[in-house]
C-alpha positions in Angstrom: 12.8 -5.4 -2.4 12.9 -6.7 -6.0 10.7 -5.2 -8.7 8.4 -8.2 -9.1 7.8 -8.4 -5.3 7.1 -4.7 -5.2 4.5 -4.9 -8.0 2.8 -8.0 -6.5 2.7 -6.2 -3.1 1.3 -3.1 -4.6 -1.5 -5.0 -6.4 -2.1 -7.1 -3.3 -2.5 -4.0 -1.0 -4.7 -2.3 -3.7 -7.1 -5.2 -4.0 -7.0 -6.0 -0.3 -7.9 -2.5 0.9 -10.4 -2.1 -2.0 -12.2 -5.2 -0.8 -12.1 -4.3 2.9 -13.1 -0.7 2.2 -15.9 -1.8 -0.1 -17.4 -4.1 2.4 -17.0 -1.6 5.3 -18.6 1.1 3.2 -21.5 -1.2 2.2 -22.2 -2.3 5.8 -21.7 1.0 7.5 -23.3 3.1 4.8 -20.5 5.7 5.1 -18.9 6.2 1.8 -15.5 7.6 2.8 -15.1 6.0 6.3 -12.3 3.7 5.3 -10.3 6.5 3.8 -10.1 8.0 7.3 -9.4 4.6 9.0 -6.7 3.5 6.6 -4.0 6.1 7.7 -4.4 4.8 11.3 -3.9 1.2 10.0 -0.9 2.3 7.9 0.7 4.2 10.8 0.3 1.2 13.1 2.1 -0.9 10.5 5.0 1.7 10.3 5.2 2.5 14.0 5.5 -0.2 16.7 4.0 2.0 19.5 0.8 1.2 21.2 -2.1 3.4 20.1 -2.8 4.5 23.7 0.7 6.0 24.0 -0.3 8.8 21.6 -2.6 10.0 24.3 -0.6 9.1 27.4 2.8 10.2 26.2 2.3 12.2 23.0 5.7 13.9 22.9 7.7 10.6 22.7 5.1 8.8 20.6 5.0 11.5 17.8 8.8 11.9 17.9 9.2 8.2 17.3 6.6 8.3 14.6 8.4 11.1 12.9 11.7 9.1 13.1 10.0 6.0 11.6 8.3 8.0 8.8 11.6 9.6 7.8 13.3 6.3 7.6 10.7 4.5 5.5 11.9 3.2 2.2 10.4 4.2 -1.2 9.1 0.7 -1.8 7.3 0.7 1.5 5.8 4.1 0.8 4.6 2.8 -2.7 3.0 -0.2 -1.2 1.2 1.8 1.5 0.1 4.4 -1.0 -1.4 1.7 -3.2 -3.4 0.5 -0.2 -4.7 4.1 0.2 -5.6 4.1 -3.5 -7.6 0.9 -3.0 -9.5 2.5 -0.1 -10.2 5.6 -2.2 -11.3 3.5 -5.2 -13.7 1.6 -2.9 -15.3 4.9 -1.9 -15.6 5.9 -5.6 -17.1 2.6 -6.5 -19.7 2.7 -3.7 -20.6 6.3 -4.6 -21.0 5.4 -8.2 -23.2 2.4 -7.3 -25.4 4.5 -5.0 -25.7 7.3 -7.7 -27.0 4.7 -10.2 -29.6 3.5 -7.8 -28.0 0.4 -6.4 -29.0 -0.2 -2.7 -27.0 -2.3 -0.4 -29.3 -4.0 2.2 
């Protein structure tokens, strides 16, 4: 992945997950909910296993997840971590708005 594509992808994931996290936090009234949901989304992007297999066949599913996580490229890790940063910033923004008296709905 070239440097300009990496930078654009990082900014895109940051803004995308900030927006989704902000709206989810505003609607659900749970400040940090998307910070817990984002890792599930990120792992589903990395791993091509159905989510139900983690419960029906956990040994194979977690072994394959470990193999996929160990083979991830640095650029992919940077893009996914910028998405997590966007989700965290959404929680910080909602918390600051609520602290200053802003009420959503």
